[in-house]
C-alpha positions as CSV (number, residue, x, y, z in Angstrom):
1,X,0.3,0.2,0.2
2,X,1.3,3.6,-0.9
3,X,1.9,5.4,1.6
4,X,0.4,9.1,1.9
5,X,1.9,12.3,2.2
6,X,1.2,14.0,5.6
7,X,-1.0,17.4,6.3
8,X,1.9,19.0,7.5
9,X,4.0,18.3,4.3
10,X,0.7,19.0,2.2
11,X,0.4,22.7,3.9
12,X,3.9,23.1,3.6
13,X,4.2,22.2,0.1
14,X,1.5,24.5,-1.0
15,X,2.9,27.3,1.5
16,X,6.3,27.7,-0.3
17,X,4.7,27.4,-3.8
18,X,5.0,29.8,-6.4
19,X,1.4,31.2,-7.7
20,X,1.2,31.0,-11.4
21,X,-1.9,31.8,-12.2
22,X,-5.0,32.7,-9.7
23,X,-8.5,31.2,-9.7
24,X,-9.6,34.0,-11.9
25,X,-6.9,33.7,-15.0
26,X,-7.6,29.9,-14.8
27,X,-11.5,30.9,-15.3
28,X,-10.9,33.5,-18.3
29,X,-8.7,30.7,-20.0
30,X,-11.7,28.3,-19.4
31,X,-14.2,30.5,-21.1
32,X,-11.9,31.2,-24.2
33,X,-11.1,27.9,-24.6
34,X,-15.5,27.2,-24.5
35,X,-15.5,29.8,-26.6
36,X,-12.8,28.0,-29.2
37,X,-14.1,24.6,-28.8
38,X,-17.6,25.8,-29.6
39,X,-16.8,27.6,-32.7
40,X,-14.6,24.2,-34.0
41,X,-17.3,21.5,-32.9
42,X,-20.7,23.8,-34.1
43,X,-23.4,20.9,-35.5
44,X,-20.5,18.1,-34.5
45,X,-22.3,17.1,-31.3
46,X,-18.9,15.5,-29.5
47,X,-18.2,13.3,-27.1
48,X,-16.2,14.6,-24.3
49,X,-13.6,12.8,-22.7
50,X,-12.6,13.5,-19.7
51,X,-9.0,12.0,-18.7
52,X,-8.8,10.7,-15.1
53,X,-8.1,11.8,-12.6
54,X,-6.6,15.4,-13.6
55,X,-9.0,15.9,-16.4
56,X,-11.7,15.8,-13.7
57,X,-11.9,19.6,-12.6
58,X,-11.1,21.3,-15.8
59,X,-13.6,19.2,-17.9
60,X,-16.0,19.8,-14.6
61,X,-15.5,23.6,-15.4
62,X,-15.0,23.4,-18.8
63,X,-18.1,21.3,-20.1
64,X,-21.0,23.8,-18.6
65,X,-19.1,26.5,-20.6
66,X,-19.1,24.9,-23.9
67,X,-22.2,26.1,-25.9
68,X,-23.5,23.0,-27.7
69,X,-25.0,19.3,-27.2
70,X,-22.5,17.4,-26.5
71,X,-22.3,13.8,-24.6
72,X,-19.7,13.3,-21.9
73,X,-17.9,9.8,-20.8
74,X,-14.3,9.4,-19.3
75,X,-11.1,7.3,-20.0
76,X,-8.6,6.8,-16.9
77,X,-4.9,5.9,-18.5
78,X,-2.0,7.2,-16.1
79,X,1.8,7.3,-16.3
80,X,2.1,8.9,-12.7
81,X,-0.4,6.8,-10.1
82,X,0.8,9.4,-7.2
83,X,4.3,9.9,-8.4
84,X,6.0,13.4,-9.4
85,X,7.7,11.3,-13.0
86,X,5.9,9.1,-15.3
87,X,6.5,5.4,-16.2
88,X,4.9,3.3,-18.5
89,X,1.2,3.7,-19.9
90,X,-1.7,2.1,-17.5
91,X,-5.1,1.9,-18.8
92,X,-7.4,1.7,-16.0
93,X,-11.1,2.5,-17.8
94,X,-12.0,3.0,-21.4
95,X,-15.1,5.2,-21.9
96,X,-18.3,3.0,-22.1
97,X,-19.5,5.2,-25.4
98,X,-19.3,4.1,-28.7
99,X,-16.4,6.5,-30.0
100,X,-16.9,5.1,-34.1
101,X,-18.1,8.1,-36.4
102,X,-17.9,10.6,-33.7
103,X,-16.0,13.6,-33.1
104,X,-14.2,12.9,-29.9
105,X,-12.9,15.8,-27.5
106,X,-10.3,14.7,-25.1
107,X,-9.8,16.6,-22.0
108,X,-6.9,16.5,-19.8
109,X,-5.1,18.9,-17.2
110,X,-1.7,19.1,-18.7
111,X,0.1,18.2,-21.9
112,X,3.5,17.7,-20.5
113,X,5.4,15.3,-22.6
114,X,1.9,14.3,-24.3
115,X,3.1,10.4,-24.2
116,X,-0.6,9.8,-22.4
117,X,-2.3,11.8,-24.5
118,X,-0.7,10.6,-27.7
119,X,-2.0,7.2,-26.4
120,X,-5.4,8.5,-26.1
121,X,-5.9,10.0,-29.4
122,X,-4.4,6.7,-31.1
123,X,-7.1,4.6,-28.8
124,X,-10.1,6.9,-29.9
125,X,-8.6,6.7,-33.6
126,X,-8.7,2.9,-33.8
127,X,-12.0,2.9,-32.0
128,X,-13.0,4.2,-34.9
129,X,-13.6,8.7,-33.8
130,X,-13.7,10.5,-37.0
131,X,-12.2,12.9,-35.5
132,X,-10.1,13.6,-32.2
133,X,-9.5,16.6,-30.8
134,X,-7.7,17.7,-27.2
135,X,-8.1,20.2,-24.8
136,X,-5.7,20.9,-22.2
137,X,-5.8,23.3,-19.3
138,X,-2.2,23.9,-19.0
139,X,0.9,23.5,-21.5
140,X,4.1,23.1,-20.2
141,X,7.1,24.6,-22.3
142,X,9.5,22.3,-23.4
143,X,12.2,22.3,-25.8
144,X,11.1,19.1,-27.1
145,X,7.8,16.8,-26.2
146,X,8.5,12.7,-27.1
147,X,5.0,12.6,-27.3
148,X,1.6,14.7,-28.8
149,X,2.8,17.7,-29.3
150,X,0.3,20.3,-29.4
151,X,-3.4,20.3,-28.3
152,X,-6.3,21.9,-30.2
153,X,-7.5,23.8,-27.6
154,X,-5.1,25.1,-24.8
155,X,-5.7,27.3,-21.6
156,X,-2.6,28.6,-20.3
157,X,1.3,28.2,-20.6
158,X,3.1,26.7,-17.8
159,X,7.4,26.7,-17.3
160,X,9.2,23.7,-17.1
161,X,8.2,23.0,-13.5
162,X,5.9,21.0,-11.4
163,X,2.8,21.8,-11.1
164,X,-0.4,21.6,-9.1
165,X,-4.0,22.7,-8.7
166,X,-7.6,22.9,-10.6
167,X,-6.9,19.2,-11.0
168,X,-3.1,18.7,-11.2
169,X,-1.8,16.9,-8.7
170,X,1.2,16.7,-6.1
171,X,1.8,12.8,-5.1
172,X,-2.0,12.6,-5.0
173,X,-2.2,15.9,-3.4
174,X,-3.7,19.5,-4.0
175,X,-6.0,19.0,-7.3
176,X,-8.1,21.0,-5.7
177,X,-6.0,24.1,-4.9
178,X,-8.3,27.0,-6.9
179,X,-5.1,28.3,-9.1
180,X,-1.8,27.0,-10.9
181,X,1.0,26.6,-8.8
182,X,4.9,25.3,-8.7
183,X,6.3,23.2,-6.3
184,X,8.8,25.6,-4.9
185,X,12.4,23.8,-5.6
186,X,10.8,21.6,-8.3
């Protein structure tokens, strides 16, 4: 069984963290993403797939802002499993909805190396989706990315630091923080 970090350590990480974006900044970015998605997907009736667990909060904030008929499901694939660095992709749940001949919008918290999103896009294509688009709340600035190079819709850009908040976690914690923060010293 994995050891949880204690409350004092969680509070310490949050207290020392650098705030990159406020809750208001995130809300404005989500508004802009929703407008772009609504314009791009008019008359498509997309299937929105939230990538668990990190995509839960961004999807929950973004989907009500999208002004068109859509269907909601989720997919759970992870490389991190509570750690601060990724490993092999672990598939935990495939969508229940049929993806064949659908426009699929995959919503996730962050585009980091892009390996997880790239695998999810490939899965959706192989499941018969006509079109697969990606939306991420945050894109990390990297010199090179081994996986998916760019999301179709991006809210905010962050430096190459370990970030948390608004769905992104630090060792399984701090997803609930209403803003985007960078861990001090990481």
